N, C-alpha and C positions, 0 to 999 in steps of 0.2 A: 582207563577212566574209572574213577571211584564210583561205586554204586550209590553211595549215600549222598552224592552231590548231583543234583539235577541241573540241566542247562538253564532252566528258568530261575534258579536260585543263585546263579553266579552274580558276583557284584558287577554292576554296570561300569564300564570303563568310559570315562569322559575325556574328550581331547583336552590337552593341557592349554590353558589360556594364560597369556602373559599380561600382567597389569599394564595399562596404558600409561606411558610416561609423557607427561606434559611439561613443557618448559616453564620454568619458574619466571613469573613476571614480577620484577622488582617494583615496588611502589614508587621508588625514586626515579624510575626510568619512564620517559614518555614513549608512546608508540613510535614517534618519528626518529627516536634515538636508536631503535633496533635496526639490525641490518636488513636490507630489502629481502623479501621472501621468507623471513623467519616467521615461525608460528607465533602468533601474538602480536605481530607487527601491525595488524589491523586494529580495529577498534574493539575494545572489550565491551561486554554488555553493560550498558549504562554509562560508559566512559565517553567523553567527548572526543570527536575526531579532529585532532589538531591539523591534519593535512588538508581537510576540506572546510576549514572554518571560513566564514565569509570575509572577504577582503574589501576594505573601504577604498582601496586604490582604484578598483575598476579595471577593465581591460585596456584602457588607454590613458591611465594616469589618475591622479586624485580627483575627488569630486569637484573641486574648484577649477580643474583643468578644462579647457574648451573641448578636448577630445572625449570627456566622460559622457556617457549616454544621458546623464541627468542634467548636463549643462545646456542652457537655452540655445547656444550656438553649435550644438553637436551636429555633425554632417551625416551621421549614420554609418560612417566607415571608421573602424578603430584605427588609430594611428594617423589619421588625416587631420592636419591642423586647418581649421576653417579660416584662420587668419594668415594664409599663405600669400605668395606674390599676387595671385589673381584676385584674391579678396582685397588685398591692400590697394591694388590698382583700381578696383571698382570703387573703393571708398575715397581714394584720393583723386579720382577722375583721370581721364586720359591726358596725354600730353597736349592735345589740341585745345584744352581749356585755357592754356597760357596765352593763346591767340584768339580767345573769344572776345566779341565786342563788349563794350560796357553794358551794364544792366539797362534795359529799356531802349537800347540802340541796336541797329543792324548795319552790317557792312553794305556800303553802296557799291554795287558791281560796276565794272567798266563795260564798254561796248564789246559785243561778240566779234565785231569787225577787227579787233586787235588780233584775234586768233588767225583770221584770214591774212592779215598783214604779215604775220610771222610765217605762215605757211608759204605764202608767195615768195617771201624772202629766202626761205629754206630751199624752195624749188629752183629759184634763180641761181642761188649759190651752188646747188647740186649740179645743175646743168653745166655751169661754168667749170666746176671741178671735174665732172665726168669727161667733158670734152678736152680740156687742157691736160689734165692728168692722164687720161686714157691714151691720148696721142703720145705723150712723153714716155709712158710705160711701154706702149707698143713699139716705139722706136728703139728702146733699150732692152726690153725683155720679151718681145714677141706678142703674139695674139693672146695667148693664155694669160699673160700678166695683165694685158689691157682689159680682158673680160673680168678677171678677178677685181680689178680696180673699179670697174663700172658697177659690179654687184655690190661692192662695199659702199659705194656712194649711194646707191639706191636704198640700201638698208639704213644708212644714216639719215637719208631724207624721210624715210618712214618713221624713224624715231623722232625726228624733229617735228613731223606732222602731229604726232600724239602729244609731245611735250608742249607744243604751241597751244593746244586746247586746254591742257591742264594748267599751264601758266596763266592763261586768261581767266580761268575760273578761280584761281588762287588770289587774284588781285582784288583789293577792296579798300575803302577808306571810310572814315567816320569823322564828322566835324563836331567838336564839342565846344563848350563855352570858352575854354582856355587853351586848347591845343587841337591838333589834327593827328589822327591815327591812320597809319598806312600799313597794310600787311600784304605780303607776297611770298612766293617761293613754292616749289614743288617738292624737291628732295629735302631742302633745308628751308624751313619756314622762318620768316623774319617779321618782326613788328617794330615799327618806328613811330615814336611819339615826338611830334614837332610842336613845341610851345610857340604860340603866336608872338610872344615877346622876344623870341630869339631869331625870328625871321628877318632877313636883310632885304631880300627882294624875291619876287616870283616871276618866272618867265615861262612862256608857252612856246613850244617848238613843234614843227610838223614837217616831215620830209615829203618828197614828191609822191610816194606811194600812199603815205598817210593822208595827204590832201585829196588824193583820188578816192580814198575810202571815207573821207569826211571825219577823220579823227585827229586828235592832237595829244601832246604830252605836256603836262604841267609839272614844273620842277620848282621845289622850294629850297632856297639857299639860306643857310643859317650861319652863325658865327663859327660853329664847329662843323667841319666837313663830315664828321661821323653821323650827324643828325640830319644831313640833307636827305630829302625824299623826292621821289618822282612818281607821278601817276600817269602811266601811258594808257592809250586806248580810250580816252574820253571823247565823246562827241564834241565837235567844234564849239557849239553853243554852250554846252555844259562847261567846257574848259574855260571859256571867256567868263562865265558867271563865277566859277570857282576862283579864278584869278582875281576878280574884283572883290569877292568876299574876303579872301585871305589877305589881300592888300589892305582892306579897311580894318580888319582885325589887327594886323600888325601895326598900323598907324595909331589905333586906339590904345594899344599897349605901350607904344612909344611915348605918348603924351600922358599916360597914367590914367586913362579912363577905365 
């Protein structure tokens, strides 16, 4: 160690520092054109961020699209079209509107005794089928087959009991100035329009059970068999009045009144 050099006079040794190398950002390259994760791929100071610029398309389509939040018909759920099948069905109405009565009119129902007439008919037919069919099945297939047959008949009678009530409620008619409307049907609805000018004759029928229940059936016969209509389950007095009214309407149309 040299005596003329003191430790406090030695030159201070500083750690070597390397200059920071920054990637060159070319002015003709936008940030989104840089590879993902590269330095400078983000937004520079004062430079607009093209990746987060506002989009006028919105989350569910353009502004004019019904799914856009700004649209009056927006449902609040992105991607859900408010004009789907359910909305279209609500706007167009249900299928029962095709069988609605005319404006200002109401369907005239038939007597509830029609349901009892059909129920009794179903029970009588069920008893006959259970007795005759059960005996035949027992003779050929044994007791088990006869029991299965009787159970099937009982289930069929139960279904017929329910359908009789629904069928009676589905029946109705409306008298208008120029025609008569008749609707009926449970599984398949049907609406028949019978013009008075096409009626040939009107007849009233009533079987033994119907006469016991005090009801009758009015049948309208026209030139075309497809437009024939029948109204069962009418009280006897109402059936007679309807027969007379329809006959008078048909005669008036025949002479041009």
